[in-house]
C-alpha positions in Angstrom: 31.8 -23.2 -55.2 28.5 -22.9 -53.4 27.0 -19.4 -52.7 23.5 -18.0 -52.5 22.0 -16.3 -55.6 20.9 -13.3 -53.5 21.2 -12.2 -49.9 19.2 -9.7 -48.0 22.2 -8.2 -46.2 25.8 -8.0 -47.5 27.3 -8.3 -44.0 26.1 -10.4 -41.1 27.1 -10.4 -37.4 29.6 -13.1 -36.5 27.1 -14.7 -34.1 29.7 -15.5 -31.5 28.4 -17.8 -28.7 29.4 -18.4 -25.1 32.1 -21.1 -25.3 31.3 -22.5 -21.8 27.7 -23.3 -22.9 27.7 -26.3 -25.1 25.3 -26.2 -28.0 24.2 -29.1 -30.1 22.4 -29.3 -33.4 18.6 -30.0 -33.4 18.2 -30.5 -37.2 19.9 -32.8 -39.7 20.9 -35.4 -37.1 20.1 -38.6 -39.0 21.3 -40.2 -42.2 18.2 -39.7 -44.4 19.2 -40.0 -48.1 22.2 -42.4 -48.2 23.5 -45.4 -46.3 26.5 -43.7 -44.7 27.1 -40.2 -43.5 29.8 -37.8 -42.2 28.7 -36.3 -38.9 30.3 -33.3 -37.1 31.6 -33.9 -33.6 32.9 -30.3 -32.9 31.5 -26.9 -33.7 33.0 -24.8 -36.5 32.5 -22.7 -39.5 32.8 -24.5 -42.9 33.6 -22.2 -45.8 32.3 -22.8 -49.3 35.8 -23.7 -50.7 36.2 -26.4 -48.0 32.8 -27.9 -48.9 33.9 -27.8 -52.5 37.2 -29.5 -51.7 35.4 -32.3 -49.8 32.9 -32.7 -52.7 35.8 -33.1 -55.2 37.3 -35.8 -53.0 34.0 -37.7 -52.7 33.4 -37.4 -56.5 36.9 -38.6 -57.4 36.9 -41.6 -55.0 33.4 -42.7 -55.9 34.1 -42.6 -59.7 30.8 -43.5 -61.4 29.3 -45.8 -58.7 26.9 -44.6 -56.2 25.5 -41.2 -55.3 26.3 -38.5 -52.7 24.5 -35.7 -51.1 25.7 -32.4 -49.5 23.5 -31.6 -46.5 24.8 -28.1 -45.8 24.8 -24.9 -47.7 27.0 -21.9 -47.1 24.6 -18.9 -46.8 26.3 -16.7 -44.2 28.7 -14.1 -45.6 32.1 -13.6 -43.8 34.2 -10.5 -44.1 38.0 -9.8 -43.8 40.2 -6.7 -43.8 43.3 -6.5 -45.9 46.7 -7.3 -44.5 48.5 -4.6 -42.5 45.4 -2.4 -42.0 44.9 -0.8 -38.6 42.1 -1.3 -36.2 38.9 0.7 -36.7 37.6 2.2 -39.9 34.6 -0.1 -40.1 34.0 -3.7 -41.0 35.9 -5.5 -43.8 34.6 -6.4 -47.2 32.7 -9.6 -47.8 35.1 -12.4 -48.8 32.9 -15.5 -49.2 30.2 -17.6 -47.6 30.3 -20.1 -44.8 28.0 -22.4 -42.8 27.9 -22.5 -39.0 28.1 -26.2 -37.9 27.2 -27.5 -34.5 27.9 -31.0 -33.2 25.5 -33.7 -34.5 24.9 -32.3 -37.9 25.2 -34.7 -40.9 27.4 -32.9 -43.5 27.6 -35.5 -46.4 25.9 -38.7 -47.3 26.9 -41.5 -49.7 25.0 -44.5 -51.1 25.7 -47.3 -53.5 29.2 -48.2 -52.1 30.4 -51.1 -50.0 30.9 -50.5 -46.2 34.7 -50.2 -46.6 34.8 -47.9 -49.6 32.1 -45.6 -48.1 34.1 -45.3 -44.9 37.3 -44.6 -46.9 35.5 -41.9 -49.0 34.0 -40.1 -46.0 37.3 -40.3 -44.0 39.1 -38.5 -46.9 36.3 -35.9 -47.2 36.4 -35.3 -43.4 40.1 -34.5 -43.5 39.3 -31.5 -45.7 37.0 -29.9 -43.1 38.1 -27.7 -40.2 36.3 -29.8 -37.6 36.3 -33.2 -36.1 34.0 -35.7 -37.8 32.8 -39.2 -37.4 31.3 -41.7 -39.9 27.8 -42.9 -39.2 25.5 -45.4 -41.0 21.8 -45.6 -41.3 20.2 -47.6 -38.5 
């Protein structure tokens, strides 16, 4: 699974946003490396094990043809408290890493496949993620 080698702070703020104010991504909007990409339509937090699950699906479906790129990296730690622990007594222990995704961000890219197989691969990978995605192609 993906995680940073070193972090400056063990625990981060959750960075909650106003849900009434829509926010869209400003970086990573276009398919740059491959011919087809998987783009986020809704905001969400993608954990490292979800990225790994999507990566395994892509690698399995592509076999040895083509190449794929992961355009996101989970560098934000998230914490959790154990089950049946009362409120208070501080923040929980770090559990893993995640990436905050906003609508418009390209998550994965593939190249070297036919149109139909590329769409099939990306559709399967998108089903492993906790947000709504769409398949885009290079213009």
